[in-house]
Biotite code that builds the C-alpha atoms (Angstrom):
import biotite.structure as struc

atoms = struc.array([
    struc.Atom([15.670, 20.914, 26.219], chain_id="A", res_id=1, res_name="LEU", atom_name="CA", element="C"),
    struc.Atom([13.127, 23.683, 27.041], chain_id="A", res_id=2, res_name="ARG", atom_name="CA", element="C"),
    struc.Atom([14.016, 27.395, 27.370], chain_id="A", res_id=3, res_name="ASP", atom_name="CA", element="C"),
    struc.Atom([17.057, 27.060, 25.240], chain_id="A", res_id=4, res_name="LEU", atom_name="CA", element="C"),
    struc.Atom([19.027, 30.410, 25.033], chain_id="A", res_id=5, res_name="ASP", atom_name="CA", element="C"),
    struc.Atom([22.516, 30.318, 23.662], chain_id="A", res_id=6, res_name="ALA", atom_name="CA", element="C"),
    struc.Atom([24.718, 32.943, 22.339], chain_id="A", res_id=7, res_name="GLU", atom_name="CA", element="C"),
    struc.Atom([28.065, 33.024, 20.598], chain_id="A", res_id=8, res_name="LEU", atom_name="CA", element="C"),
    struc.Atom([29.942, 36.146, 20.276], chain_id="A", res_id=9, res_name="THR", atom_name="CA", element="C"),
    struc.Atom([33.504, 36.406, 18.349], chain_id="A", res_id=10, res_name="SER", atom_name="CA", element="C"),
    struc.Atom([36.338, 38.682, 19.599], chain_id="A", res_id=11, res_name="SER", atom_name="CA", element="C"),
    struc.Atom([35.379, 40.673, 16.304], chain_id="A", res_id=12, res_name="GLY", atom_name="CA", element="C"),
    struc.Atom([31.852, 41.378, 17.266], chain_id="A", res_id=13, res_name="GLY", atom_name="CA", element="C"),
    struc.Atom([30.003, 38.740, 15.276], chain_id="A", res_id=14, res_name="ASP", atom_name="CA", element="C"),
    struc.Atom([26.954, 37.305, 17.083], chain_id="A", res_id=15, res_name="ARG", atom_name="CA", element="C"),
    struc.Atom([24.785, 34.121, 16.811], chain_id="A", res_id=16, res_name="LEU", atom_name="CA", element="C"),
    struc.Atom([21.962, 33.683, 19.038], chain_id="A", res_id=17, res_name="LYS", atom_name="CA", element="C"),
    struc.Atom([19.490, 30.803, 19.371], chain_id="A", res_id=18, res_name="LEU", atom_name="CA", element="C"),
    struc.Atom([16.389, 30.989, 21.738], chain_id="A", res_id=19, res_name="ALA", atom_name="CA", element="C"),
    struc.Atom([13.848, 28.354, 22.024], chain_id="A", res_id=20, res_name="GLY", atom_name="CA", element="C"),
    struc.Atom([13.629, 24.631, 22.708], chain_id="A", res_id=21, res_name="HIS", atom_name="CA", element="C"),
    struc.Atom([14.590, 21.354, 21.389], chain_id="A", res_id=22, res_name="LEU", atom_name="CA", element="C"),
    struc.Atom([12.372, 18.271, 22.086], chain_id="A", res_id=23, res_name="ASP", atom_name="CA", element="C"),
    struc.Atom([14.809, 15.606, 21.765], chain_id="A", res_id=24, res_name="ASP", atom_name="CA", element="C"),
    struc.Atom([18.330, 16.435, 22.456], chain_id="A", res_id=25, res_name="VAL", atom_name="CA", element="C"),
    struc.Atom([19.999, 13.214, 21.433], chain_id="A", res_id=26, res_name="TRP", atom_name="CA", element="C"),
    struc.Atom([18.434, 13.011, 18.140], chain_id="A", res_id=27, res_name="GLN", atom_name="CA", element="C"),
    struc.Atom([18.494, 16.740, 17.628], chain_id="A", res_id=28, res_name="GLY", atom_name="CA", element="C"),
    struc.Atom([14.720, 16.838, 16.722], chain_id="A", res_id=29, res_name="THR", atom_name="CA", element="C"),
    struc.Atom([11.690, 18.944, 17.518], chain_id="A", res_id=30, res_name="GLY", atom_name="CA", element="C"),
    struc.Atom([13.575, 22.301, 17.129], chain_id="A", res_id=31, res_name="LEU", atom_name="CA", element="C"),
    struc.Atom([11.325, 25.376, 17.592], chain_id="A", res_id=32, res_name="ASP", atom_name="CA", element="C"),
    struc.Atom([13.147, 28.715, 18.190], chain_id="A", res_id=33, res_name="GLY", atom_name="CA", element="C"),
    struc.Atom([14.276, 32.228, 16.788], chain_id="A", res_id=34, res_name="THR", atom_name="CA", element="C"),
    struc.Atom([17.872, 32.603, 15.455], chain_id="A", res_id=35, res_name="LEU", atom_name="CA", element="C"),
    struc.Atom([19.469, 35.941, 15.115], chain_id="A", res_id=36, res_name="THR", atom_name="CA", element="C"),
    struc.Atom([22.786, 36.452, 13.198], chain_id="A", res_id=37, res_name="LEU", atom_name="CA", element="C"),
    struc.Atom([25.141, 39.599, 12.813], chain_id="A", res_id=38, res_name="LYS", atom_name="CA", element="C"),
    struc.Atom([28.462, 39.612, 11.016], chain_id="A", res_id=39, res_name="LEU", atom_name="CA", element="C"),
    struc.Atom([30.491, 42.481, 9.779], chain_id="A", res_id=40, res_name="ASP", atom_name="CA", element="C"),
    struc.Atom([33.519, 42.871, 7.677], chain_id="A", res_id=41, res_name="SER", atom_name="CA", element="C"),
    struc.Atom([35.845, 43.000, 10.890], chain_id="A", res_id=42, res_name="THR", atom_name="CA", element="C"),
    struc.Atom([34.581, 40.018, 12.447], chain_id="A", res_id=43, res_name="GLY", atom_name="CA", element="C"),
    struc.Atom([36.491, 36.485, 12.697], chain_id="A", res_id=44, res_name="ASP", atom_name="CA", element="C"),
    struc.Atom([33.505, 34.750, 10.818], chain_id="A", res_id=45, res_name="VAL", atom_name="CA", element="C"),
    struc.Atom([34.077, 36.843, 7.609], chain_id="A", res_id=46, res_name="GLN", atom_name="CA", element="C"),
    struc.Atom([37.626, 35.203, 7.336], chain_id="A", res_id=47, res_name="GLN", atom_name="CA", element="C"),
    struc.Atom([35.891, 31.755, 6.884], chain_id="A", res_id=48, res_name="LEU", atom_name="CA", element="C"),
    struc.Atom([33.688, 32.584, 4.211], chain_id="A", res_id=49, res_name="LEU", atom_name="CA", element="C"),
    struc.Atom([34.509, 32.013, 0.404], chain_id="A", res_id=50, res_name="PRO", atom_name="CA", element="C"),
    struc.Atom([36.571, 34.629, -1.048], chain_id="A", res_id=51, res_name="ALA", atom_name="CA", element="C"),
    struc.Atom([33.955, 36.263, -3.110], chain_id="A", res_id=52, res_name="ASP", atom_name="CA", element="C"),
    struc.Atom([31.754, 36.617, -0.209], chain_id="A", res_id=53, res_name="TRP", atom_name="CA", element="C"),
    struc.Atom([34.578, 38.737, 1.825], chain_id="A", res_id=54, res_name="ARG", atom_name="CA", element="C"),
    struc.Atom([33.274, 41.799, 0.028], chain_id="A", res_id=55, res_name="VAL", atom_name="CA", element="C"),
    struc.Atom([30.386, 41.959, 2.184], chain_id="A", res_id=56, res_name="LEU", atom_name="CA", element="C"),
    struc.Atom([30.395, 44.588, 4.706], chain_id="A", res_id=57, res_name="ASP", atom_name="CA", element="C"),
    struc.Atom([27.685, 43.136, 6.967], chain_id="A", res_id=58, res_name="ARG", atom_name="CA", element="C"),
    struc.Atom([25.147, 40.265, 7.149], chain_id="A", res_id=59, res_name="ILE", atom_name="CA", element="C"),
    struc.Atom([22.210, 40.648, 9.597], chain_id="A", res_id=60, res_name="GLU", atom_name="CA", element="C"),
    struc.Atom([19.498, 38.128, 9.884], chain_id="A", res_id=61, res_name="ALA", atom_name="CA", element="C"),
    struc.Atom([16.607, 36.749, 11.804], chain_id="A", res_id=62, res_name="SER", atom_name="CA", element="C"),
    struc.Atom([14.480, 33.823, 11.410], chain_id="A", res_id=63, res_name="ALA", atom_name="CA", element="C"),
    struc.Atom([11.923, 31.307, 13.275], chain_id="A", res_id=64, res_name="HIS", atom_name="CA", element="C"),
    struc.Atom([13.819, 27.997, 13.031], chain_id="A", res_id=65, res_name="VAL", atom_name="CA", element="C"),
    struc.Atom([12.100, 24.593, 13.060], chain_id="A", res_id=66, res_name="THR", atom_name="CA", element="C"),
    struc.Atom([12.749, 20.892, 12.154], chain_id="A", res_id=67, res_name="GLY", atom_name="CA", element="C"),
    struc.Atom([15.999, 19.322, 13.293], chain_id="A", res_id=68, res_name="SER", atom_name="CA", element="C"),
    struc.Atom([19.530, 20.282, 13.832], chain_id="A", res_id=69, res_name="ILE", atom_name="CA", element="C"),
    struc.Atom([20.384, 18.191, 10.767], chain_id="A", res_id=70, res_name="ALA", atom_name="CA", element="C"),
    struc.Atom([17.663, 19.627, 8.568], chain_id="A", res_id=71, res_name="ALA", atom_name="CA", element="C"),
    struc.Atom([16.549, 22.965, 9.802], chain_id="A", res_id=72, res_name="PRO", atom_name="CA", element="C"),
    struc.Atom([13.801, 25.143, 8.183], chain_id="A", res_id=73, res_name="VAL", atom_name="CA", element="C"),
    struc.Atom([14.010, 28.865, 8.391], chain_id="A", res_id=74, res_name="PHE", atom_name="CA", element="C"),
    struc.Atom([10.861, 30.637, 7.947], chain_id="A", res_id=75, res_name="SER", atom_name="CA", element="C"),
    struc.Atom([9.889, 34.449, 8.377], chain_id="A", res_id=76, res_name="ASP", atom_name="CA", element="C"),
    struc.Atom([13.530, 34.807, 7.273], chain_id="A", res_id=77, res_name="LEU", atom_name="CA", element="C"),
    struc.Atom([14.648, 38.442, 7.146], chain_id="A", res_id=78, res_name="SER", atom_name="CA", element="C"),
    struc.Atom([18.234, 39.471, 6.014], chain_id="A", res_id=79, res_name="ALA", atom_name="CA", element="C"),
    struc.Atom([19.982, 42.642, 5.486], chain_id="A", res_id=80, res_name="ASP", atom_name="CA", element="C"),
    struc.Atom([23.287, 42.371, 3.624], chain_id="A", res_id=81, res_name="ILE", atom_name="CA", element="C"),
    struc.Atom([25.613, 45.163, 3.023], chain_id="A", res_id=82, res_name="GLY", atom_name="CA", element="C"),
    struc.Atom([28.126, 45.180, 0.119], chain_id="A", res_id=83, res_name="GLY", atom_name="CA", element="C"),
    struc.Atom([30.541, 47.272, -1.631], chain_id="A", res_id=84, res_name="PRO", atom_name="CA", element="C"),
    struc.Atom([29.974, 50.927, -2.546], chain_id="A", res_id=85, res_name="GLY", atom_name="CA", element="C"),
    struc.Atom([27.137, 50.942, 0.072], chain_id="A", res_id=86, res_name="HIS", atom_name="CA", element="C"),
    struc.Atom([24.897, 48.612, -1.801], chain_id="A", res_id=87, res_name="SER", atom_name="CA", element="C"),
    struc.Atom([22.186, 46.910, 0.109], chain_id="A", res_id=88, res_name="ASP", atom_name="CA", element="C"),
    struc.Atom([20.174, 43.675, -0.288], chain_id="A", res_id=89, res_name="LEU", atom_name="CA", element="C"),
    struc.Atom([17.261, 42.755, 1.712], chain_id="A", res_id=90, res_name="GLN", atom_name="CA", element="C"),
    struc.Atom([15.783, 39.179, 1.629], chain_id="A", res_id=91, res_name="LEU", atom_name="CA", element="C"),
    struc.Atom([12.639, 37.772, 3.304], chain_id="A", res_id=92, res_name="ALA", atom_name="CA", element="C"),
    struc.Atom([11.152, 34.405, 3.033], chain_id="A", res_id=93, res_name="GLY", atom_name="CA", element="C"),
    struc.Atom([11.704, 30.852, 3.798], chain_id="A", res_id=94, res_name="MET", atom_name="CA", element="C"),
    struc.Atom([15.064, 28.453, 3.344], chain_id="A", res_id=95, res_name="LEU", atom_name="CA", element="C"),
    struc.Atom([15.601, 24.745, 3.978], chain_id="A", res_id=96, res_name="LYS", atom_name="CA", element="C"),
    struc.Atom([18.815, 22.827, 4.826], chain_id="A", res_id=97, res_name="LEU", atom_name="CA", element="C"),
    struc.Atom([19.449, 19.400, 4.987], chain_id="A", res_id=98, res_name="THR", atom_name="CA", element="C"),
    struc.Atom([22.380, 17.100, 6.124], chain_id="A", res_id=99, res_name="ARG", atom_name="CA", element="C"),
    struc.Atom([24.055, 14.919, 3.448], chain_id="A", res_id=100, res_name="ALA", atom_name="CA", element="C"),
    struc.Atom([26.715, 12.663, 4.848], chain_id="A", res_id=101, res_name="LYS", atom_name="CA", element="C"),
    struc.Atom([29.569, 15.022, 6.600], chain_id="A", res_id=102, res_name="ASP", atom_name="CA", element="C"),
    struc.Atom([28.027, 18.467, 5.436], chain_id="A", res_id=103, res_name="ARG", atom_name="CA", element="C"),
    struc.Atom([24.999, 20.625, 5.270], chain_id="A", res_id=104, res_name="ILE", atom_name="CA", element="C"),
    struc.Atom([23.486, 21.382, 1.844], chain_id="A", res_id=105, res_name="GLU", atom_name="CA", element="C"),
    struc.Atom([20.962, 23.835, 0.718], chain_id="A", res_id=106, res_name="LEU", atom_name="CA", element="C"),
    struc.Atom([17.809, 21.907, -0.097], chain_id="A", res_id=107, res_name="GLN", atom_name="CA", element="C"),
    struc.Atom([15.598, 24.975, -1.263], chain_id="A", res_id=108, res_name="GLY", atom_name="CA", element="C"),
    struc.Atom([14.344, 28.225, -0.661], chain_id="A", res_id=109, res_name="PHE", atom_name="CA", element="C"),
    struc.Atom([11.790, 30.932, -1.666], chain_id="A", res_id=110, res_name="ASP", atom_name="CA", element="C"),
    struc.Atom([12.955, 34.380, -1.140], chain_id="A", res_id=111, res_name="LEU", atom_name="CA", element="C"),
    struc.Atom([11.687, 38.005, -2.052], chain_id="A", res_id=112, res_name="SER", atom_name="CA", element="C"),
    struc.Atom([14.341, 40.430, -2.456], chain_id="A", res_id=113, res_name="SER", atom_name="CA", element="C"),
    struc.Atom([15.137, 44.077, -3.010], chain_id="A", res_id=114, res_name="THR", atom_name="CA", element="C"),
    struc.Atom([18.246, 45.698, -3.796], chain_id="A", res_id=115, res_name="PHE", atom_name="CA", element="C"),
    struc.Atom([20.041, 49.090, -4.234], chain_id="A", res_id=116, res_name="ALA", atom_name="CA", element="C"),
    struc.Atom([23.542, 49.917, -5.848], chain_id="A", res_id=117, res_name="VAL", atom_name="CA", element="C"),
    struc.Atom([24.169, 53.564, -5.476], chain_id="A", res_id=118, res_name="PRO", atom_name="CA", element="C"),
    struc.Atom([27.697, 53.115, -7.013], chain_id="A", res_id=119, res_name="ASN", atom_name="CA", element="C"),
    struc.Atom([27.953, 50.243, -9.496], chain_id="A", res_id=120, res_name="PRO", atom_name="CA", element="C"),
    struc.Atom([31.786, 50.935, -10.012], chain_id="A", res_id=121, res_name="SER", atom_name="CA", element="C"),
    struc.Atom([32.371, 49.313, -6.632], chain_id="A", res_id=122, res_name="ALA", atom_name="CA", element="C"),
    struc.Atom([31.552, 45.915, -8.429], chain_id="A", res_id=123, res_name="PHE", atom_name="CA", element="C"),
    struc.Atom([34.280, 46.389, -11.145], chain_id="A", res_id=124, res_name="SER", atom_name="CA", element="C"),
    struc.Atom([36.572, 43.869, -9.651], chain_id="A", res_id=125, res_name="ASP", atom_name="CA", element="C"),
    struc.Atom([33.886, 41.279, -9.361], chain_id="A", res_id=126, res_name="LEU", atom_name="CA", element="C"),
    struc.Atom([32.353, 41.813, -12.794], chain_id="A", res_id=127, res_name="LEU", atom_name="CA", element="C"),
    struc.Atom([35.502, 42.301, -14.783], chain_id="A", res_id=128, res_name="GLY", atom_name="CA", element="C"),
    struc.Atom([34.331, 45.596, -16.161], chain_id="A", res_id=129, res_name="PHE", atom_name="CA", element="C"),
    struc.Atom([33.266, 48.966, -15.061], chain_id="A", res_id=130, res_name="ASP", atom_name="CA", element="C"),
    struc.Atom([29.436, 49.530, -14.863], chain_id="A", res_id=131, res_name="PRO", atom_name="CA", element="C"),
    struc.Atom([29.529, 52.951, -13.903], chain_id="A", res_id=132, res_name="ALA", atom_name="CA", element="C"),
    struc.Atom([27.548, 54.075, -17.055], chain_id="A", res_id=133, res_name="ALA", atom_name="CA", element="C"),
    struc.Atom([24.385, 52.589, -15.584], chain_id="A", res_id=134, res_name="LEU", atom_name="CA", element="C"),
    struc.Atom([24.402, 55.085, -12.617], chain_id="A", res_id=135, res_name="GLY", atom_name="CA", element="C"),
    struc.Atom([22.641, 54.005, -9.560], chain_id="A", res_id=136, res_name="ALA", atom_name="CA", element="C"),
    struc.Atom([20.874, 50.843, -9.844], chain_id="A", res_id=137, res_name="VAL", atom_name="CA", element="C"),
    struc.Atom([17.763, 49.609, -7.543], chain_id="A", res_id=138, res_name="GLN", atom_name="CA", element="C"),
    struc.Atom([15.436, 46.717, -8.127], chain_id="A", res_id=139, res_name="GLY", atom_name="CA", element="C"),
    struc.Atom([13.551, 43.842, -6.732], chain_id="A", res_id=140, res_name="GLN", atom_name="CA", element="C"),
    struc.Atom([12.978, 39.962, -7.626], chain_id="A", res_id=141, res_name="ALA", atom_name="CA", element="C"),
    struc.Atom([11.739, 36.853, -6.299], chain_id="A", res_id=142, res_name="ARG", atom_name="CA", element="C"),
    struc.Atom([14.236, 33.913, -6.173], chain_id="A", res_id=143, res_name="LEU", atom_name="CA", element="C"),
    struc.Atom([13.146, 30.216, -5.525], chain_id="A", res_id=144, res_name="SER", atom_name="CA", element="C"),
    struc.Atom([15.085, 27.099, -5.575], chain_id="A", res_id=145, res_name="LEU", atom_name="CA", element="C"),
    struc.Atom([13.194, 23.803, -5.835], chain_id="A", res_id=146, res_name="ALA", atom_name="CA", element="C"),
    struc.Atom([13.894, 20.580, -7.393], chain_id="A", res_id=147, res_name="ASP", atom_name="CA", element="C"),
    struc.Atom([17.283, 21.698, -7.862], chain_id="A", res_id=148, res_name="ARG", atom_name="CA", element="C"),
    struc.Atom([16.111, 24.424, -10.216], chain_id="A", res_id=149, res_name="LYS", atom_name="CA", element="C"),
    struc.Atom([17.050, 28.007, -9.462], chain_id="A", res_id=150, res_name="LEU", atom_name="CA", element="C"),
    struc.Atom([14.384, 30.491, -10.893], chain_id="A", res_id=151, res_name="GLU", atom_name="CA", element="C"),
    struc.Atom([13.844, 34.108, -10.738], chain_id="A", res_id=152, res_name="ILE", atom_name="CA", element="C"),
    struc.Atom([10.461, 35.879, -11.098], chain_id="A", res_id=153, res_name="THR", atom_name="CA", element="C"),
    struc.Atom([9.131, 39.298, -10.765], chain_id="A", res_id=154, res_name="ALA", atom_name="CA", element="C"),
    struc.Atom([12.429, 40.744, -11.832], chain_id="A", res_id=155, res_name="LEU", atom_name="CA", element="C"),
    struc.Atom([12.399, 44.497, -12.015], chain_id="A", res_id=156, res_name="LYS", atom_name="CA", element="C"),
    struc.Atom([15.555, 46.625, -12.500], chain_id="A", res_id=157, res_name="VAL", atom_name="CA", element="C"),
    struc.Atom([15.959, 50.396, -12.803], chain_id="A", res_id=158, res_name="GLY", atom_name="CA", element="C"),
    struc.Atom([19.057, 52.136, -13.888], chain_id="A", res_id=159, res_name="ALA", atom_name="CA", element="C"),
    struc.Atom([19.152, 56.108, -13.302], chain_id="A", res_id=160, res_name="SER", atom_name="CA", element="C"),
    struc.Atom([21.371, 56.544, -16.631], chain_id="A", res_id=161, res_name="THR", atom_name="CA", element="C"),
    struc.Atom([19.976, 55.820, -20.063], chain_id="A", res_id=162, res_name="PHE", atom_name="CA", element="C"),
    struc.Atom([16.763, 57.661, -19.870], chain_id="A", res_id=163, res_name="GLY", atom_name="CA", element="C"),
    struc.Atom([15.682, 55.575, -16.832], chain_id="A", res_id=164, res_name="GLY", atom_name="CA", element="C"),
    struc.Atom([16.160, 52.181, -18.271], chain_id="A", res_id=165, res_name="LEU", atom_name="CA", element="C"),
    struc.Atom([13.976, 49.564, -16.671], chain_id="A", res_id=166, res_name="SER", atom_name="CA", element="C"),
    struc.Atom([14.180, 45.908, -17.159], chain_id="A", res_id=167, res_name="VAL", atom_name="CA", element="C"),
    struc.Atom([11.658, 43.118, -16.326], chain_id="A", res_id=168, res_name="GLU", atom_name="CA", element="C"),
    struc.Atom([12.128, 39.445, -16.562], chain_id="A", res_id=169, res_name="GLY", atom_name="CA", element="C"),
    struc.Atom([11.757, 35.934, -15.220], chain_id="A", res_id=170, res_name="GLN", atom_name="CA", element="C"),
    struc.Atom([12.841, 32.448, -15.896], chain_id="A", res_id=171, res_name="GLY", atom_name="CA", element="C"),
    struc.Atom([15.475, 29.856, -15.195], chain_id="A", res_id=172, res_name="LEU", atom_name="CA", element="C"),
    struc.Atom([18.762, 30.816, -13.891], chain_id="A", res_id=173, res_name="ILE", atom_name="CA", element="C"),
    struc.Atom([20.428, 27.384, -13.758], chain_id="A", res_id=174, res_name="GLY", atom_name="CA", element="C"),
    struc.Atom([20.554, 23.994, -11.946], chain_id="A", res_id=175, res_name="MET", atom_name="CA", element="C"),
    struc.Atom([21.988, 22.960, -8.835], chain_id="A", res_id=176, res_name="LEU", atom_name="CA", element="C"),
    struc.Atom([24.272, 19.881, -9.576], chain_id="A", res_id=177, res_name="ALA", atom_name="CA", element="C"),
    struc.Atom([24.497, 16.882, -7.310], chain_id="A", res_id=178, res_name="ALA", atom_name="CA", element="C"),
    struc.Atom([27.735, 18.384, -5.849], chain_id="A", res_id=179, res_name="ASP", atom_name="CA", element="C"),
    struc.Atom([25.818, 21.494, -5.040], chain_id="A", res_id=180, res_name="HIS", atom_name="CA", element="C"),
    struc.Atom([27.866, 23.627, -7.533], chain_id="A", res_id=181, res_name="VAL", atom_name="CA", element="C"),
    struc.Atom([25.461, 25.980, -9.439], chain_id="A", res_id=182, res_name="LEU", atom_name="CA", element="C"),
    struc.Atom([25.355, 25.344, -13.370], chain_id="A", res_id=183, res_name="GLN", atom_name="CA", element="C"),
    struc.Atom([24.374, 28.520, -14.989], chain_id="A", res_id=184, res_name="LEU", atom_name="CA", element="C"),
    struc.Atom([21.808, 27.625, -17.696], chain_id="A", res_id=185, res_name="ALA", atom_name="CA", element="C"),
    struc.Atom([19.720, 30.770, -18.060], chain_id="A", res_id=186, res_name="PRO", atom_name="CA", element="C"),
    struc.Atom([16.356, 30.771, -20.003], chain_id="A", res_id=187, res_name="GLN", atom_name="CA", element="C"),
    struc.Atom([15.004, 34.078, -19.197], chain_id="A", res_id=188, res_name="LEU", atom_name="CA", element="C"),
    struc.Atom([12.409, 36.332, -20.856], chain_id="A", res_id=189, res_name="SER", atom_name="CA", element="C"),
    struc.Atom([13.446, 39.852, -20.639], chain_id="A", res_id=190, res_name="LEU", atom_name="CA", element="C"),
    struc.Atom([11.877, 43.287, -21.709], chain_id="A", res_id=191, res_name="SER", atom_name="CA", element="C"),
    struc.Atom([13.184, 46.554, -21.562], chain_id="A", res_id=192, res_name="ALA", atom_name="CA", element="C"),
    struc.Atom([11.613, 50.193, -21.498], chain_id="A", res_id=193, res_name="THR", atom_name="CA", element="C"),
    struc.Atom([12.782, 53.820, -21.091], chain_id="A", res_id=194, res_name="MET", atom_name="CA", element="C"),
    struc.Atom([10.897, 56.403, -19.713], chain_id="A", res_id=195, res_name="THR", atom_name="CA", element="C"),
    struc.Atom([12.689, 59.263, -21.879], chain_id="A", res_id=196, res_name="GLU", atom_name="CA", element="C"),
    struc.Atom([15.361, 59.237, -24.416], chain_id="A", res_id=197, res_name="SER", atom_name="CA", element="C"),
    struc.Atom([18.897, 59.735, -23.471], chain_id="A", res_id=198, res_name="ALA", atom_name="CA", element="C"),
    struc.Atom([22.008, 60.904, -25.675], chain_id="A", res_id=199, res_name="PRO", atom_name="CA", element="C"),
    struc.Atom([24.505, 58.204, -26.803], chain_id="A", res_id=200, res_name="LEU", atom_name="CA", element="C"),
])
């Protein structure tokens, strides 16, 4: 199937577009194309996401997709995700999916990320406490999932309060169980510095 150009648009404005080709339509193999996705808080797809994800204001992503319908590989992935309090998360890298029985599962990824949280109080409900004392927070990290191990490297987080608190770290976050539920088992190495003293 050559010159594939398909677009799905919901009544709420969500949009999914795939352009490219599929060598074997019956087997769903030989996929090579470009995928673009746009979701927002007023769209229909938002209501299908897990409850914790519905706090997101928008998701905009694009990627080069290869492999097969059952096990696509997303390279040159770029995503911009907006959340509570005008927070912003940007991702870039690679992500692999695979089909297991009657569902599609996450096989692995290698992503660089940058994030900014101008108003940490907006996450109070999710965290169970008010992190307002941190002030505006921003940072970057590299996240990877391989052999069911979720790891973080090159983590660097800065908080505007507490004398310019800066935290750096790396290590294991957790393991992805056979049922694809993340089991947190952090083994992180962290260091913290302050650029200036701050009153308690």
